[in-house]
C-alpha positions as CSV (number, residue, x, y, z in Angstrom):
1,X,-60.5,18.8,-45.5
2,X,-61.9,19.0,-41.9
3,X,-59.7,16.0,-41.0
4,X,-56.5,17.9,-41.6
5,X,-54.3,19.1,-38.7
6,X,-53.4,22.7,-38.6
7,X,-49.8,21.7,-39.1
8,X,-50.7,19.9,-42.4
9,X,-52.6,23.0,-43.5
10,X,-49.6,25.2,-42.7
11,X,-47.3,22.9,-44.6
12,X,-49.6,22.9,-47.6
13,X,-49.7,26.6,-47.7
14,X,-46.0,26.9,-47.2
15,X,-45.2,24.5,-50.1
16,X,-47.6,26.2,-52.4
17,X,-46.3,29.6,-51.6
18,X,-42.7,28.3,-52.1
19,X,-43.8,27.5,-55.7
20,X,-44.5,23.7,-55.5
21,X,-47.3,22.5,-57.8
22,X,-50.5,21.1,-56.4
23,X,-49.5,17.6,-57.5
24,X,-46.1,17.8,-55.9
25,X,-47.5,19.3,-52.7
26,X,-50.2,16.5,-52.5
27,X,-47.5,13.8,-53.1
28,X,-45.1,15.3,-50.6
29,X,-47.7,15.6,-47.8
30,X,-49.7,12.4,-48.7
31,X,-52.8,14.4,-49.4
32,X,-55.3,14.5,-52.2
33,X,-55.0,17.2,-54.8
34,X,-58.5,18.3,-53.9
35,X,-57.5,18.8,-50.3
36,X,-54.5,20.9,-51.3
37,X,-56.7,23.0,-53.5
38,X,-59.3,23.5,-50.8
39,X,-56.7,24.5,-48.3
40,X,-55.3,27.1,-50.7
41,X,-58.7,28.4,-51.6
42,X,-59.5,28.8,-47.9
43,X,-56.1,30.5,-47.4
44,X,-56.6,33.0,-50.3
45,X,-60.2,33.8,-49.2
46,X,-59.6,34.1,-45.5
47,X,-55.8,34.8,-45.4
48,X,-55.3,31.9,-43.0
49,X,-54.7,28.2,-43.6
50,X,-57.6,27.0,-41.5
51,X,-61.0,26.7,-43.2
52,X,-62.9,26.7,-39.9
53,X,-65.3,29.6,-39.4
54,X,-64.3,31.4,-36.3
55,X,-67.5,33.4,-36.2
56,X,-70.0,30.6,-36.4
57,X,-73.3,30.7,-34.6
58,X,-76.0,33.2,-34.2
59,X,-75.3,36.9,-33.4
60,X,-76.2,37.8,-29.8
61,X,-79.7,39.1,-29.4
62,X,-78.6,41.9,-27.1
63,X,-76.1,44.5,-28.2
64,X,-73.5,45.9,-25.8
65,X,-75.7,48.9,-25.1
66,X,-78.7,46.7,-24.3
67,X,-76.4,44.5,-22.1
68,X,-75.5,47.6,-20.1
69,X,-79.2,48.5,-19.8
70,X,-79.9,45.0,-18.5
71,X,-77.2,45.4,-15.8
72,X,-78.6,48.8,-14.9
73,X,-82.2,47.4,-14.5
74,X,-81.0,44.6,-12.3
75,X,-78.7,46.8,-10.2
76,X,-81.6,49.2,-9.4
77,X,-83.7,46.3,-8.0
78,X,-81.7,43.1,-7.5
79,X,-84.6,41.4,-5.8
80,X,-86.9,41.3,-8.8
81,X,-87.8,38.4,-11.0
82,X,-86.4,37.6,-14.4
83,X,-89.8,38.1,-16.0
84,X,-90.1,41.6,-14.6
85,X,-86.5,42.4,-15.8
86,X,-87.5,41.1,-19.3
87,X,-90.6,43.2,-19.4
88,X,-88.6,46.4,-18.4
89,X,-85.8,45.6,-20.8
90,X,-88.3,45.1,-23.7
91,X,-89.1,48.8,-23.4
92,X,-85.6,49.6,-24.6
93,X,-85.4,47.0,-27.4
94,X,-86.8,47.0,-31.0
95,X,-87.0,43.2,-31.0
96,X,-88.4,41.5,-27.9
97,X,-86.3,39.0,-26.0
98,X,-87.4,36.0,-24.0
99,X,-87.0,35.5,-20.3
100,X,-84.7,32.6,-21.0
101,X,-82.4,34.9,-23.1
102,X,-82.3,37.4,-20.3
103,X,-81.5,34.7,-17.7
104,X,-78.7,33.5,-20.0
105,X,-77.2,37.0,-20.3
106,X,-77.4,37.5,-16.5
107,X,-75.8,34.2,-16.0
108,X,-72.9,35.1,-18.3
109,X,-72.4,38.3,-16.2
110,X,-72.7,36.4,-12.9
111,X,-75.7,38.4,-11.9
112,X,-78.5,36.6,-10.1
113,X,-82.2,37.5,-9.8
114,X,-84.9,35.6,-8.0
115,X,-86.5,32.9,-10.0
116,X,-90.3,33.1,-10.1
117,X,-91.7,29.6,-9.6
118,X,-95.0,29.0,-11.1
119,X,-97.4,26.6,-9.4
120,X,-100.1,25.1,-11.4
């Protein structure tokens, strides 16, 4: 079913809602009966013809409130390192975040901090 175009999914739903049988819809649109059934199942469960999950992926580690705290920390001292920002932010959070996650969030917000280079 992943190979179907959105227009095919829309036509399938339209035919079925107009009263056409699964077999007639499959024949008319040159699809398998299973594809027609899966499109309709996705439509009835999600109320849209597409079966693609729009909310795929992991939930963000930082909430909007934590994101504002991160911005506040950086705005108070913009010449700090990402590691120091992470340590200060971890005081506000229940679950600790990595320095990489903090850098990623800062990058999304177009905020820069100095990178601390480690020499071994």
